[in-house]
C-alpha positions in Angstrom: 76.6 13.0 86.9 76.8 14.7 90.3 79.8 14.2 92.5 79.8 14.7 96.3 82.4 16.8 98.0 84.6 13.9 99.0 84.6 12.7 95.4 85.4 16.1 94.0 88.2 16.6 96.5 89.7 13.2 95.9 90.0 13.7 92.1 91.3 17.2 92.3 93.9 16.4 95.0 95.1 13.4 92.9 95.4 15.2 89.5 95.6 18.9 89.9 99.0 20.5 90.8 99.0 21.5 94.5 99.7 25.2 93.9 96.4 26.5 95.1 95.4 27.1 98.7 92.2 25.1 98.8 89.0 26.0 100.6 87.1 23.0 102.1 84.1 23.5 99.8 83.0 22.4 96.3 80.8 25.0 94.6 78.2 23.8 92.1 76.4 26.9 90.9 75.9 30.6 91.4 73.1 33.1 91.2 73.4 36.8 91.7 75.8 37.3 94.6 75.1 33.8 96.1 77.0 30.5 95.6 75.7 27.0 96.3 77.8 24.0 97.1 77.3 20.4 95.9 75.0 19.9 99.0 72.9 22.9 98.2 74.2 25.1 101.0 74.1 28.8 100.2 77.0 31.2 100.6 77.2 35.0 100.2 80.1 35.6 97.9 82.7 38.2 99.0 85.4 36.5 96.8 83.9 36.6 93.3 86.5 34.2 91.9 89.4 36.5 93.1 87.6 39.5 91.7 86.4 38.1 88.4 82.7 37.9 88.9 82.1 41.6 89.0 78.6 41.2 87.7 77.9 38.2 89.9 76.5 35.0 88.4 74.0 34.5 85.7 73.9 38.0 84.2 71.5 37.5 81.3 73.1 40.0 79.0 76.5 38.4 79.3 75.1 34.8 79.1 73.2 35.7 75.9 76.2 37.3 74.3 78.4 34.3 75.0 75.7 31.8 73.9 75.1 33.6 70.7 78.8 33.9 69.8 79.4 30.2 70.7 76.7 29.3 68.2 78.0 31.7 65.5 81.8 31.7 65.6 83.6 30.5 68.8 87.2 31.1 67.7 89.1 33.3 65.3 92.8 34.1 65.4 93.7 37.8 65.6 95.4 37.6 62.2 91.8 37.6 60.8 89.6 40.6 61.1 86.6 40.1 63.4 83.4 42.1 63.8 83.1 41.1 67.5 86.7 42.2 68.2 86.1 45.5 66.4 82.9 46.1 68.4 84.6 45.3 71.7 87.6 47.6 70.9 85.2 50.4 70.0 83.4 50.0 73.3 86.6 49.6 75.3 88.1 52.8 73.9 85.0 54.7 75.0 85.9 54.1 78.6 89.8 54.1 78.6 91.8 57.1 79.9 92.5 60.0 77.4 95.2 59.1 74.9 95.2 55.4 75.5 93.8 54.1 72.3 95.8 51.0 71.2 95.3 47.6 72.8 96.9 44.2 72.9 94.3 41.5 73.9 95.4 38.6 76.1 93.8 35.9 78.3 95.0 36.7 81.8 96.3 39.6 83.9 99.8 38.0 84.0 99.9 37.9 80.2 98.9 41.5 80.1 101.8 42.4 82.4 104.2 40.5 80.2 103.2 42.5 77.2 103.3 45.8 79.1 106.9 45.0 80.3 107.9 44.4 76.7 106.3 47.6 75.4 107.9 49.7 78.1 111.4 48.3 77.5 111.2 48.4 73.7 109.6 51.8 73.4 112.0 53.6 75.7 115.1 51.6 74.7 115.9 51.4 78.5 116.4 48.2 80.4 115.5 49.0 84.0 112.1 49.3 85.6 110.7 50.1 89.0 108.0 48.2 90.8 106.6 48.6 94.3 107.3 46.7 97.5 104.2 44.7 98.3 103.3 44.6 94.6 101.6 41.7 92.9 101.5 41.5 89.1 101.4 37.8 88.4 103.5 34.7 88.4 104.7 34.1 84.8 108.4 35.0 84.6 108.1 38.6 83.4 105.2 39.4 85.7 106.9 37.6 88.5 109.9 39.9 88.1 107.6 42.7 89.0 106.0 40.9 91.9 107.6 41.6 95.3 106.9 38.6 97.5 109.9 36.3 98.0 107.7 33.3 98.5 106.8 33.5 94.8 110.2 34.5 93.5 112.7 32.3 95.5 112.6 29.2 93.3 113.1 31.2 90.1 115.6 33.8 91.0 118.0 32.7 88.2 115.2 33.1 85.6 113.4 36.3 86.4 114.2 39.6 84.8 117.1 41.3 86.6 116.3 44.8 85.6 113.6 45.4 88.2 114.2 47.5 91.3 111.6 47.8 94.1 110.6 51.1 95.8 108.5 51.7 98.9 104.8 52.0 98.0 103.6 55.4 99.0 107.1 57.0 99.4 108.2 59.3 96.6 111.5 60.0 98.3 112.5 56.4 98.2 111.7 56.3 94.5 114.5 58.7 93.6 116.9 57.7 96.4 120.2 56.4 94.9 118.8 56.0 91.4 119.4 57.8 88.1 115.8 57.6 86.9 116.9 58.6 83.4 118.0 55.0 83.0 114.6 53.5 83.8 112.0 52.5 81.3 108.9 52.5 83.5 107.3 52.6 86.9 104.8 49.8 87.4 102.2 50.5 90.1 98.8 49.2 91.4 96.6 52.2 92.2 95.5 50.2 95.3 97.6 47.2 96.2 95.4 44.1 96.2 97.3 41.0 97.4 99.5 43.5 99.3 96.6 44.0 101.7 94.3 46.5 100.1 96.8 49.3 100.6 95.5 52.7 99.6 98.2 55.2 98.6 98.7 58.4 100.5 97.3 61.5 98.8 99.7 62.9 96.2 101.6 59.6 95.7 100.2 58.6 92.3 100.3 62.3 91.2 103.9 62.4 92.3 104.7 59.3 90.3 103.2 61.0 87.3 105.4 64.1 87.8 108.6 62.1 88.3 107.9 59.9 85.3 107.3 63.0 83.1 110.5 64.6 84.4 112.7 61.6 83.5 111.0 60.3 80.4 109.8 57.2 82.3 106.5 55.5 81.4 103.8 55.2 84.1 102.3 51.7 83.9 99.2 51.3 86.0 98.0 47.8 86.8 94.2 47.8 87.0 93.7 44.1 86.7 92.1 43.9 90.2 91.2 47.5 91.0 89.7 48.4 87.6 86.3 48.0 86.0 84.3 49.7 88.7 85.7 47.8 91.6 86.5 51.0 93.6 83.5 53.0 92.6 85.1 54.5 89.5 85.7 52.8 86.2 89.5 52.9 86.9 91.0 53.2 90.4 93.6 55.7 89.3 90.8 58.1 88.5 90.3 58.8 92.2 93.6 60.8 92.0 93.1 62.4 88.6 96.2 60.6 87.1 96.5 59.4 83.5 98.9 56.5 82.9 100.9 55.9 79.7 100.0 52.2 79.8 97.2 50.4 81.7 96.6 46.6 82.2 93.2 45.2 82.7 91.8 41.7 83.3 89.8 39.6 85.8 86.1 40.7 85.3 86.4 42.1 81.7 85.4 38.7 80.2 82.4 38.0 82.4 84.1 34.8 83.5 85.6 34.0 80.1 89.4 34.4 80.3 90.3 37.8 79.0 92.8 40.7 79.7 94.5 43.5 77.9 97.1 46.2 77.7 95.9 49.6 76.6 98.4 52.4 75.9 99.3 55.4 73.9 99.9 54.5 70.2 103.5 55.9 70.3 104.4 53.1 72.8 102.2 50.3 71.9 103.0 50.4 68.2 106.7 49.9 68.8 105.9 46.2 69.0 106.6 44.9 65.5 104.8 42.2 63.4 104.9 38.9 65.2 106.8 40.2 68.3 104.0 39.5 70.7 100.9 37.5 69.7 98.4 35.0 71.3 96.5 32.1 69.8 93.3 32.9 71.7 93.8 36.5 72.8 90.9 38.6 71.4 88.8 35.6 70.4 85.2 36.2 69.5 83.6 34.7 72.6 85.8 36.8 74.9 85.1 39.9 72.9 81.4 39.4 72.9 81.4 38.8 76.6 83.7 41.8 77.2 81.4 44.1 75.3 78.4 42.9 77.2 80.3 43.4 80.5 81.2 47.0 79.6 77.7 47.8 78.5 76.3 46.6 81.8 78.9 48.5 83.8 78.2 51.7 82.0 74.5 51.6 81.4 73.0 49.8 84.4 74.5 51.8 87.3 76.8 49.1 88.5 79.8 51.3 89.2 77.7 53.7 91.3 76.3 50.7 93.2 79.9 49.7 93.9 80.6 53.1 95.3 77.4 53.3 97.4 77.3 49.7 98.7 81.1 49.7 99.2 80.8 52.7 101.5 77.9 51.0 103.3 79.8 47.8 103.8 82.8 49.6 105.2 80.6 51.5 107.6 78.7 48.4 108.7 82.0 46.5 109.2 83.5 49.3 111.2 80.5 49.5 113.5 80.3 45.8 114.1 84.0 45.4 114.8 84.9 48.6 116.6 84.9 46.8 120.0 86.7 43.7 118.9 90.3 43.3 120.1 91.4 41.2 117.1 90.6 43.8 114.5 93.3 46.4 113.7 91.5 48.3 110.9 88.8 48.2 108.3 89.8 50.1 105.1 89.0 50.2 101.4 87.5 52.0 98.4 84.3 50.9 96.8 84.1 47.1 97.0 87.8 46.6 97.4 88.0 46.2 101.2 90.3 44.8 103.9 89.6 43.7 107.4 93.1 43.9 108.9 93.5 41.7 111.9 96.0 41.4 114.8 95.9 37.6 114.4 96.3 35.2 111.5 93.2 35.0 109.4 92.8 31.2 108.8 90.4 30.3 111.7 88.3 33.3 111.1 88.0 32.8 107.4 87.0 29.1 107.9 84.4 30.0 110.5 82.9 32.6 108.1 82.8 29.9 105.5 81.0 27.6 107.9 78.5 30.3 108.6 77.9 30.9 104.9 80.3 33.6 103.8 83.1 33.1 101.3 86.0 35.6 101.6 89.6 36.1 100.4 92.8 36.9 102.2 96.0 38.8 101.8 99.3 37.9 103.6 98.8 36.4 107.0 96.4 38.9 108.8 94.1 40.5 106.2 90.6 39.3 105.2 90.3 40.6 101.7 86.7 41.3 100.5 86.0 41.6 96.7 82.2 41.1 96.4 80.4 41.3 93.0 79.7 44.9 92.2 76.0 44.2 92.1 75.9 43.3 95.8 72.8 44.6 97.6 72.0 45.9 101.1 70.8 42.4 102.2 74.2 40.9 101.3 76.0 43.8 103.0 74.1 43.3 106.3 74.2 39.6 106.4 77.9 39.4 105.3 78.8 42.0 108.0 76.9 40.0 110.6 78.7 36.8 109.7 82.1 38.5 109.9 81.2 39.9 113.3 80.1 36.6 114.5 83.2 34.8 113.2 85.5 37.4 114.8 83.5 37.2 118.1 83.8 33.4 118.0 87.5 33.7 117.6 87.9 36.1 120.5 85.9 33.8 122.8 88.1 30.8 121.7 91.5 32.5 122.1 91.3 35.7 124.2 
């Protein structure tokens, strides 16, 4: 049975909680870096399911891994040993930062942050943590405690963890101002802030966090849920600055579209969680592990991360050239394929015009078009996507300026 757009919209609007900012489109299928709606219209995908579809759509290796596992053994609790889980963990540990060799497997980035918060507090026996202004770490209560935006926190202030203090992202002086850091368990940081607007830290900031953390016995927890897995042109975004965290969270693209996430850390911290203290019914299930291993193999063996670096630089260059004369554009910035077109106006009309012209993008805050294309994007999608953004921005200027 095939539903048209109005039918899809009517059912979802009636029965799905209205917590999502909806786009006026119903997507039916994907292929490579392209999406197709229920009417067959094609879109270039600069959204990738909020950064999940790092290998695009219909990657044969990932599909075959999932299909084979579904037919063999779709579910197995982590209290039972699993060949697929073992193989995934072996592959994962081959790409994690030095010394991070124990993992907790979860189903979403927010779940991973919840676990990381518990590990930090229990392993250090300290109750306070620092997160960054502008940070986004999820919306479950522990993760929400680390998320800065008041629009997410306001309704739940009585429930979120009170031990979190926020420091200016990129400002080491603010980190130590008025604080006894010997009382803090951890510093949580995104190497590049995603929902915060694709904010790239100033040189020396992450290195400075590492030094401060070492000096005060504080754990450095790096959230790579959005920026990791090749998104920025390196396997992990923190590698651009030569920093090694104590704990790292991953998610989004690791499962190839199957819900999957994880916390990876040093054994001395991760193993302070005792039997039964933090578990998940479906975390580390065989389907997710089979998909995750296939994703990592494609990333490492098929030049995907290098493609993200090269095409990301090309996309940033093309966008800068096409928007340099436009009055509504403040800045184009990014690393790899984690890119912002920062505007002097609200993004809504421009985003919807781009959608009309065949380009699906994301946003951050009120003025940023956030671009997270699949890491397999090619030059044709770079050029056509850049043209559509230029045309959308030019249309807006003609309408309003």
